[in-house]
N, C-alpha and C positions, 0 to 999 in steps of 0.2 A: 504494499499500499504506500502510495507517495507521501512524503513528509515535507512540510513547509520549512524551508531553511532561511528565506529572506523575503520580507514583505516589501512590495514596490510602491504602495500607496504613499504619495507625497515625498518620494525620493527623487532627487535631481537625476536627469538623464545620464550625466557623466558618471555618477556614482553607480547607477544601475548597470551601465555598460562595464565599468571597472569590475564589479562583482561577477558579471557573466564571464569576463575575460579570465579572472582568477580561477573560476571553476573549470573553464576550458583548459587552461594551462596545466592544471593539476589532474586532468583526465577524470573529472567528476561530471557524470552525466546529469542533466537537469532538464526540466520542462518549465514552461512559463505560462501563467494565466494572466489575463488582462482584467481591468476593472469593469469591462463590458460597456455597452452603449450608454447606460445610465450612470456609470461610475460608482455602483454600489456593491459590485462583486469584489472579491479579494484578488488584487493584483499581486502576484507573488512568484517566487522561484521555488520549485519543488524538486526534491530528489526522489527518483524512483527506487533507490537502494538506501534503506535506512541505515545500513552499516557505514555509510560514508558521511552521515550527519555530523558527527563530532569533529571529524577532520575539516569538513566544510565550514562549520561554525568557528573553528579556531582560525582558519584562513580569513574569514570575513571579519572577525573580531580584530585580528592584527591589522587588516587593511583599514578598518574604521578608526582604530587608534591612530594610525599614521595620518589618515585624512583629517582627523580632528586637529592634530597639531599643525598640519599644513594649512588648513583653512583659517585657523586662529591667527597664525603668523601672517597670512595674506591680509586678513581683515585689519590686524594691528598696523601693518605697513600702509595700507590704504588710508586708515584713520590718521596716521602720522602725516601722510602726504596730503590729507584733506580731500581725498577722492572717494570716501565711503558714502553710501547712500543713507540719507536721513529721511525721517517721515516727511519733512518739508519738501525734499527732492521728489518723493513719490507723489505728493499732492500736486506739485508743479508739473510733473510729467502728464498727469491726466486729472485736471480739476473736476471735470464733469463726472467721472467715475467716483471720485471722492464724495461729491455732493449727493449722488444717487445712493451710495452706501450709507452716508449719514442720514438721509431721509428714510431709508428702509430701517435702519437701526432705531430711529426715533419712532416710527410707526409701530414696530414690533414692541418696543418698550411701552408705548402708550396703550396699545391693546392688551398687553400682558398685565399692566398694573391698573387699568381703568376699572375692572370689576371689583377690586379691593377697595378703591375709593368710593365706589357706589354703595358698598355695604355700610359704610359709616354714615350715610345720609338718612 
């Protein structure tokens, strides 16, 4: 029975490709499932042979530790150079999207709390 070794939901494409390459280089066979058309299924990498699970997990853990250090160093360097993205940069890139998200958040908050305020009347 296949066993899940790595979940792909919300994983950057480069990290997912690196994990696939690590498994290929170490001759670990795998299959992959997508999140589906609605994005609600489990996107993951599965091993058909459960005996390879521990070895695969060790390889992925070592890769993720190295990636963590590399990404943190890159962020620190960008921050030092003043090139890191801030919330203000994201808002400036697409102000309409920000306003739409803000309006949706306000509506959800209003409709979620409005019944409780009505109870007190």
